[in-house]
C-alpha positions as CSV (number, residue, x, y, z in Angstrom):
1,M,113.4,89.3,74.1
2,Q,109.8,90.6,74.6
3,V,109.5,94.4,74.6
4,L,106.3,95.6,76.4
5,G,104.5,98.9,75.8
6,Y,103.0,100.6,78.7
7,I,100.9,103.6,79.9
8,A,101.9,106.0,82.7
9,V,99.4,108.0,84.6
10,Q,99.6,111.1,86.8
11,P,100.1,109.7,90.4
12,D,97.4,111.7,92.1
13,W,94.7,110.9,89.6
14,P,92.2,109.7,92.3
15,I,92.0,113.3,93.6
16,D,90.6,114.5,90.2
17,V,88.2,111.5,90.0
18,T,86.9,112.1,93.6
19,N,86.4,115.9,93.0
20,A,84.5,115.2,89.8
21,Q,82.3,112.6,91.5
22,N,81.6,115.1,94.3
23,K,80.9,117.7,91.7
24,V,83.5,120.1,93.0
25,E,83.6,123.2,90.9
26,G,86.3,123.4,88.2
27,E,87.9,121.1,85.5
28,H,89.3,117.8,86.8
29,K,92.1,116.6,84.5
30,F,95.1,114.3,84.8
31,W,97.8,113.4,82.3
32,V,98.5,109.9,80.7
33,S,101.4,109.0,78.5
34,A,101.8,105.9,76.3
35,Y,105.1,104.3,75.4
36,A,105.1,101.6,72.6
37,P,108.1,99.9,71.0
38,S,109.2,101.7,67.8
39,E,106.5,104.3,68.1
40,P,106.7,108.0,69.2
41,S,105.5,108.5,72.8
42,L,101.9,109.7,73.2
43,H,101.0,112.4,75.8
44,T,97.4,113.4,76.5
45,S,94.9,114.2,79.2
46,V,91.9,112.5,80.7
47,R,89.0,114.6,82.0
48,A,87.0,113.1,84.8
49,T,83.3,113.8,85.1
50,A,80.7,112.6,87.6
51,D,80.2,109.4,85.7
52,A,82.9,108.9,83.1
53,L,86.5,109.4,82.0
54,L,87.0,111.4,78.7
55,V,90.4,111.1,76.9
56,D,91.5,113.9,74.7
57,D,93.3,111.4,72.3
58,A,91.1,108.5,71.0
59,R,94.2,106.3,70.8
60,I,94.0,105.8,74.6
61,E,91.0,104.2,76.3
62,A,90.2,104.8,79.9
63,S,87.5,103.6,82.3
64,L,87.0,103.8,86.0
65,V,86.9,100.6,88.1
66,S,86.6,102.2,91.6
67,S,87.8,105.3,93.4
68,R,91.3,103.7,93.5
69,Q,91.4,101.8,90.2
70,L,91.0,102.4,86.6
71,H,91.6,100.6,83.3
72,L,93.9,102.0,80.6
73,S,94.8,100.7,77.2
74,S,95.8,101.6,73.7
75,P,94.7,99.1,71.0
76,S,96.2,101.2,68.2
77,L,99.6,101.0,70.0
78,S,99.1,97.3,70.9
79,I,99.1,98.1,74.6
80,P,96.5,95.7,76.3
81,R,94.2,96.8,79.0
82,C,95.7,96.9,82.5
83,V,94.4,97.8,85.8
84,Y,96.1,100.9,87.5
85,T,95.8,100.9,91.3
86,A,96.4,103.8,93.7
87,P,97.6,103.2,97.3
88,S,95.1,102.0,99.9
89,R,97.5,103.2,102.7
90,T,100.4,105.6,102.9
91,V,102.8,106.0,105.7
92,A,104.6,109.3,105.8
93,C,108.1,108.8,107.1
94,T,108.4,112.3,108.4
95,Q,111.6,111.8,110.2
96,I,113.3,111.1,106.9
97,A,114.3,114.2,105.0
98,R,112.3,114.5,101.7
99,G,115.4,115.4,99.8
100,T,116.9,111.9,100.5
101,G,113.7,109.8,100.7
102,V,113.3,106.2,101.9
103,R,116.4,104.3,100.7
104,A,115.4,101.1,102.5
105,F,112.4,99.8,104.5
106,D,110.8,96.6,105.7
107,V,107.4,95.7,107.2
108,T,106.5,93.0,109.7
109,Q,104.4,90.1,108.6
110,P,101.4,90.5,108.2
111,G,102.0,94.2,108.6
112,G,102.0,96.0,111.9
113,L,105.3,97.9,112.0
114,I,107.5,99.5,109.4
115,V,111.2,100.3,109.7
116,A,112.6,102.8,107.2
117,G,116.0,104.5,106.6
118,G,117.4,107.3,104.4
119,D,120.7,109.1,103.8
120,D,121.2,110.5,107.4
121,G,122.5,107.2,109.0
122,A,119.4,106.7,111.1
123,L,116.3,104.4,110.9
124,D,112.8,105.0,112.2
125,V,110.2,102.5,113.3
126,Y,106.6,103.3,112.6
127,E,103.3,101.7,113.2
128,T,101.6,101.1,109.9
129,H,98.9,103.7,110.7
130,G,101.7,106.3,110.9
131,T,102.6,106.7,114.5
132,H,106.4,107.0,115.0
133,R,107.7,104.5,117.7
134,V,111.5,104.8,117.9
135,R,114.6,106.1,116.2
136,L,117.6,103.8,115.6
137,E,120.8,105.9,115.6
138,G,124.3,104.6,115.2
139,H,125.3,104.2,111.6
140,I,127.6,106.9,110.1
141,G,126.6,106.3,106.5
142,D,123.6,106.1,104.3
143,I,121.2,103.2,105.1
144,T,121.1,100.8,102.3
145,S,119.2,97.8,103.6
146,C,117.0,96.9,106.6
147,V,114.9,93.9,107.5
148,F,112.8,92.7,110.5
149,F,113.7,89.5,112.2
150,P,110.8,87.0,112.2
151,S,109.8,88.1,115.7
152,G,109.0,91.6,114.4
153,Q,110.8,93.1,117.4
154,V,114.3,93.2,116.2
155,V,115.8,94.9,113.1
156,L,118.9,94.2,111.0
157,S,120.4,97.1,109.1
158,G,123.3,97.8,106.8
159,A,124.8,101.0,105.5
160,T,127.5,102.6,103.4
161,D,129.7,102.6,106.6
162,M,130.3,98.9,105.9
163,Q,128.6,98.0,109.2
164,I,125.7,95.7,109.9
165,K,123.7,96.4,113.1
166,I,121.1,94.6,115.1
167,W,118.5,96.7,116.9
168,S,115.6,96.5,119.3
169,A,112.5,97.8,117.6
170,C,111.1,98.5,121.0
171,D,113.7,100.8,122.7
172,G,116.3,101.4,119.9
173,T,119.2,99.8,121.6
174,N,122.0,98.3,119.4
175,P,123.4,95.2,121.1
176,V,125.3,93.8,118.1
177,T,127.4,95.2,115.3
178,L,128.9,93.0,112.7
179,V,132.1,94.3,111.1
180,G,134.1,92.6,108.2
181,H,133.1,94.0,104.9
182,T,135.4,96.4,103.1
183,G,132.7,98.0,101.0
184,A,129.3,99.5,101.5
185,I,126.6,97.1,102.5
186,T,124.1,96.5,99.6
187,D,121.7,93.9,100.8
188,L,120.7,91.7,103.8
189,C,118.8,88.4,104.4
190,I,117.8,86.6,107.5
191,I,118.1,82.8,107.7
192,G,115.3,80.9,109.4
193,V,114.4,82.4,112.8
194,G,117.3,84.7,112.8
195,K,120.3,82.9,114.4
196,R,122.2,83.6,111.2
197,V,122.1,86.4,108.6
198,V,123.6,87.0,105.2
199,S,125.1,90.2,103.9
200,A,126.3,91.5,100.5
201,A,128.5,94.4,99.8
202,K,130.3,96.4,97.2
203,D,133.5,94.6,98.1
204,G,132.2,91.7,95.9
205,C,131.7,89.4,99.0
206,V,128.7,87.6,100.5
207,K,129.1,86.8,104.2
208,V,127.2,84.5,106.5
209,W,127.2,85.6,110.2
210,E,126.2,84.1,113.5
211,C,124.3,86.7,115.5
212,G,124.9,85.1,118.9
213,T,128.6,85.3,118.7
214,S,128.9,88.3,116.3
215,S,131.2,86.1,114.1
216,C,131.5,85.6,110.3
217,L,131.0,81.9,109.5
218,H,131.8,82.0,105.9
219,T,132.9,84.5,103.2
220,Y,132.0,83.9,99.5
221,E,134.2,86.0,97.2
222,V,131.6,86.2,94.5
223,S,132.9,89.1,92.3
224,V,135.7,91.6,91.9
225,D,132.8,94.1,91.5
226,A,129.9,94.9,93.8
227,V,127.3,92.4,94.8
228,N,124.1,94.4,94.4
229,A,121.4,92.2,95.7
230,I,120.9,88.8,97.3
231,W,118.1,86.2,97.8
232,Y,118.3,83.5,100.3
233,D,116.4,80.2,100.1
234,E,117.3,77.1,102.1
235,S,118.4,75.5,98.9
236,A,120.1,78.4,97.2
237,L,121.9,81.7,98.0
238,V,121.6,83.9,94.9
239,A,123.7,87.0,94.2
240,A,123.2,89.7,91.6
241,C,126.6,91.1,90.5
242,E,127.6,94.4,89.0
243,D,129.8,92.4,86.5
244,G,126.6,91.1,84.8
245,R,126.2,87.7,86.3
246,V,123.9,86.0,88.8
247,V,125.8,83.6,91.0
248,V,124.0,80.8,92.8
249,I,125.7,79.2,95.9
250,D,124.7,76.0,97.6
251,P,124.4,76.9,101.3
252,A,124.8,73.4,102.5
253,E,127.9,72.6,100.4
254,Q,129.2,76.1,100.5
255,V,130.1,76.1,96.9
256,V,129.0,77.9,93.7
257,K,126.7,75.6,91.9
258,A,125.6,77.7,88.9
259,V,126.4,81.0,87.1
260,F,123.8,82.8,84.9
261,G,124.7,85.5,82.5
262,K,128.3,86.6,81.5
263,K,130.9,89.1,82.7
264,G,130.7,92.3,80.7
265,E,126.9,92.2,80.2
266,P,124.8,95.0,81.7
267,P,125.0,95.0,85.5
268,M,122.6,92.8,87.5
269,R,120.9,95.1,90.0
270,S,118.2,92.9,91.5
271,V,117.4,89.2,91.9
272,A,114.8,86.7,93.0
273,Y,114.5,82.9,93.2
274,D,111.4,80.8,92.7
275,A,112.3,77.6,94.5
276,R,109.0,75.9,93.6
277,N,109.5,76.3,89.9
278,R,113.3,76.5,90.1
279,L,113.4,79.9,88.3
280,V,116.3,82.4,88.7
281,I,115.2,85.9,88.0
282,G,117.5,88.8,87.5
283,G,116.9,92.5,86.8
284,R,119.5,94.4,84.8
285,A,120.6,98.0,84.6
286,D,119.3,98.3,81.0
287,G,115.8,97.4,82.1
288,V,115.8,93.8,81.0
289,V,114.3,91.1,83.3
290,C,116.0,87.7,82.7
291,V,114.5,84.4,83.7
292,W,116.5,81.1,83.7
293,D,115.7,77.6,84.6
294,M,118.0,76.7,87.6
295,D,119.0,73.4,85.8
296,N,119.9,75.1,82.5
297,P,122.1,78.1,83.1
298,D,123.3,78.4,79.4
299,D,119.8,78.9,78.0
300,M,117.7,81.8,79.1
301,K,114.1,80.7,79.5
302,L,112.6,84.2,78.8
303,S,113.4,87.9,78.9
304,F,111.5,91.1,78.7
305,R,111.8,94.8,79.2
306,R,109.4,97.6,79.9
307,G,111.4,100.8,79.2
308,N,115.1,101.2,79.6
309,A,115.3,102.1,83.3
310,S,117.3,99.9,85.6
311,V,115.4,97.2,87.4
312,S,116.0,98.2,91.0
313,V,113.9,95.6,92.8
314,I,112.2,92.2,92.1
315,R,110.0,90.3,94.5
316,L,108.0,87.1,94.2
317,V,104.3,87.6,94.6
318,S,103.2,84.0,93.8
319,Q,105.0,80.7,93.2
320,S,102.1,78.9,91.5
321,T,102.3,77.1,88.2
322,E,102.2,80.6,86.7
323,P,104.6,82.5,88.9
324,R,104.2,86.2,89.4
325,I,106.7,88.9,90.3
326,C,106.5,92.5,91.3
327,V,109.1,94.8,89.5
328,G,110.3,98.2,90.5
329,T,112.4,100.4,88.3
330,E,114.6,103.5,88.6
331,D,112.0,105.6,86.7
332,G,109.2,104.8,89.2
333,Q,107.5,101.9,87.4
334,L,105.9,99.4,89.8
335,Y,104.0,96.5,88.4
336,T,103.2,92.8,88.8
337,A,103.7,90.4,85.9
338,A,103.0,86.8,85.1
339,L,106.0,84.8,84.0
340,S,104.2,83.2,81.1
341,D,105.3,83.1,77.5
342,P,104.5,85.8,76.5
343,V,104.9,87.7,79.7
344,T,101.7,89.5,80.8
345,V,101.5,92.5,83.0
346,I,98.8,92.0,85.6
347,E,98.6,95.3,87.5
348,D,100.3,98.7,87.7
349,F,100.7,100.5,91.0
350,V,100.7,104.3,90.8
351,A,102.2,106.6,93.4
352,F,105.8,107.6,92.8
353,D,105.9,109.4,89.4
354,V,109.5,109.1,88.2
355,N,111.1,108.6,91.7
356,P,113.3,105.4,91.7
357,I,111.7,102.5,93.5
358,S,114.0,101.7,96.4
359,Q,112.3,98.6,97.9
360,I,109.3,96.3,97.6
361,R,107.9,94.1,100.3
362,I,105.1,91.6,100.1
363,T,102.7,90.7,103.0
364,P,99.8,88.2,102.9
365,S,96.1,89.1,102.9
366,A,92.8,87.4,102.4
367,S,92.4,88.4,98.7
368,R,95.7,89.1,97.1
369,P,99.1,89.8,98.7
370,H,99.6,93.4,99.8
371,I,102.4,95.2,97.8
372,W,104.4,97.7,99.9
373,A,106.8,100.0,98.1
374,A,108.9,103.1,98.7
375,A,110.8,105.6,96.6
376,Q,112.8,108.7,97.2
377,D,109.9,110.8,98.5
378,S,109.7,109.8,102.2
379,R,106.6,107.6,101.9
380,V,105.9,104.0,102.1
381,C,102.7,103.0,100.2
382,M,100.6,99.9,100.4
383,F,98.6,98.6,97.5
């Protein structure tokens, strides 16, 4: 297993840089911390001037790329240079109490509306420039998952009340409620244009539903423990289980076709599937990201960790010959990595301090895909 060192930086560092460039009176400093395998952690400060970044400890190197990006590295601690990026847009979800924060969110493709939910049983739809559009009220438990249908006008949501609801994002009406799970809903996926949806729950089941008839078409009893996350592709339905396994179901044959990991290993908290490269990717509670070849469940292709915090979310950024993923953790790390051997971290996204990353979404753009993320501080940020 590859253990990666990394550097953390104060989330609001761009404020100090901007003030220094504008020659605002006073000292403009922000903290950085380096964490390397088998080495004591290093904590120091960076002083921003009008034309440079001066680090108090020479073991860390820093340079400014732009008003929203900087480079950080530590050659002496074998931490390679990485670009650290601040948000280009922030949507304040003001209807969600700051104490609970955003527990689930989604954004339309390519990015015009946001739906977000917290611990009060309600969801809110916002335009991505921040205007509140409508509130979706009806759940009686914490919101755990939400996703837009491909039209961008309909929302699917799940909560700890064991219910799945379909909403109009225009007027907030709730024409359909799907009931059948006996545990809190943990994750949701939409199949195709949205005639069918998939749900996972703490009851250990994955269910396929037909929206038009509000009926459950199939129930997969995946685990005696919770199913924490799912990923749907037309060739595979992939489930991350609390019992330490990743279970792959063939949607056409409706049978389990592969199992990765073993019962009793650290819980699998997140999952992704790269259909082009046939890679199954699981994120564990102990901070390890595991990668398997779909055709070889018994032999892990590669694994890495970047700290010990649980991997809360994994999303595919690119399915090229060198696939890239975006990883979010329970201690606020958010980064993209190339699944090469060795694994290489491409970019760090800085906004959430140590708040757990609750969700990541990817939307296309002309240059590189936009990374959207939320944590428990009532904001959705775009990078």
